[in-house]
N, C-alpha and C positions, 0 to 999 in steps of 0.2 A: 448569432451563429446557429445553424441548425445542428441537430445530432449528427448528421452526416459530416458536416464541416468539422465538428469537434473530433469525431472518430478519425477522419482523414488527417488532421493536423497533429493529433496527439502522438507524441514520441516519448520514449524514455529519456529523460534529461538527467545527466550525471554531473554536470557542472553548473554552478549557480553563482549569481552576483552576491554582493554583501547586503542587498536591499532586504528589508524586513517585510515579512507577510503579516498583515494585520490579523490579530486574533479573531476578529469578526469574520474575515474571509475563511479561515480554517473552520470556524463554526458552521458557516454556510456550506462548505464542502461536505462536512459530516452530516448536516441535515439532509443533503441529497443522498448520501450513502445509506442513511436510515431507511430509505425507500427501496433499497435493493430487495429483490425477491429472495425468499428464504424457504427452506424445506418446511412444509406444514404451516407456513405463514407465521412462524413463531418469532421472527425478527430477533434472534438471540445475540446479535453482535454488540460488542462494546468496543470502545476506542481509547487508547491511552495516547495523549498528545504530549510530545516531549519538546520543550523549547530550551532547556538548560544545555549549554555547550558541552560541559563535562559529561553529562549523561549521554548526550548524542555521540560523543567520541567513544564512550564505553560501549554503547549500542552497536556502533560500527565494528567493534572488535568481537562481538558475540558470535559472529560467523567467521570461520577460519579464513575465507577469502570471498571477495565479491561484494562486500558490504560498505565500501568506501563512501558512497553518497550519503549514507546515514550520518557519517561523522562530520560532513561539512555542508549539509543543507541548512536551511534556516529553521526547519521544524521536521519532526518525524511523527508518523502515526503508526501505532502498533495495534492492528485490529485483533481482538481477543474474543474467544467464544467459549462459553461453558459447554463442554462437549459431553457432559453426563447424559446418557440416553440419546445423543444425537448421532445417528448413522451418517448423515450428510454434512457434518461440520466443515469439511474441507471445501465443499461446493459453496456452502453459505459464505464462507470467509473469502473465497475467490470472487464470488459475484459482488459482495460488498466492497472489496478492494478495487475491483474494476470500476465501480461507481465512483470511488475516491479518484481514481486516475482521470476519468471523464470529466468530473466536476472541477478538478484542478485545472484542466485544460480550458474549461469554460471561463474560469476566472483569470486565465493567463499565467497560472503557476506551473512551474516545471515539477514533474513528479517521476519517481522511479520505483518500481516494484522491486523489492529485495526478498527472494524466497528464503525461508528459514526451515520449514518442515523437512525433516530427514537430511538436514545438512550438518556437517561437522562444525562444532564450536571450538573454543580454546580450552575449555575445561570439561566439556561434555558435549551434548548436541547444541546447535545454535538455539533451539527452542528452550532447552534447560538453562542455558546461560542467560537468555532474555528473561525468563521466569525469575531467576535468582537476582538479576540486576533491578528488575522493576517491582519485585515482591508480588508476582502474579500467583494466585493459588494453583495447585497442581492439577485440578480438574479443568482448568482452562487450557486451551490449545492456541497455538500461534502458527499460522501458515506463512505469514510474511510481515514485512514492515514496509512502509512507504516513506521515502524521503521527499521533502518538499522544499522548493526554493524558487527564487526568481530566475528565469532562464538566462544563462550566459549567452547562449546561442540558440537559434531556432533551426533545427534540422529541417530539411526540405520534406514536405509530405510525401509519403509513399503513394504510389499509384498502383493499387492491387485489383485484380479481377478474380472474383470468386469462381471456383470450380464447381459447377452445378451439373448434377446428373438428375435425369428425370426418370421416375418410376423404378429403375433398376440401375445397378452399377454399370 
């Protein structure tokens, strides 16, 4: 597959089969994510991989609504970043998470971005609830989590055309 093929076919997948994703495949996805561009070339991202079903269900409840795929995927990845002194931590986390989504598609794995930053949780913010659940230090920030699983269905690719303006609006 070319990068264009991957980008065109990638869709957010929220329903998964019971098939197991090999740990090696998740490792390969994160190896690709490690190459995501980052501010000042610092590559500050770290990743928590969750496979335990109980923890995944709890993770899915850290956001007040919209995090269901985290509870019933085969794995979840929580990208975290030490934000001390990083002005562009949100951008770094977004680019790394996008690499995760594209890499998952390359390996035929369904993935769904679940946004956490500035979202309501059940006891605090979603970010605070995740930090408490996973024991993440307070100087680390969490933009999102990614649910992974084998695709139950494959939505049709979108056919989009970019809006391109030349020189001026």
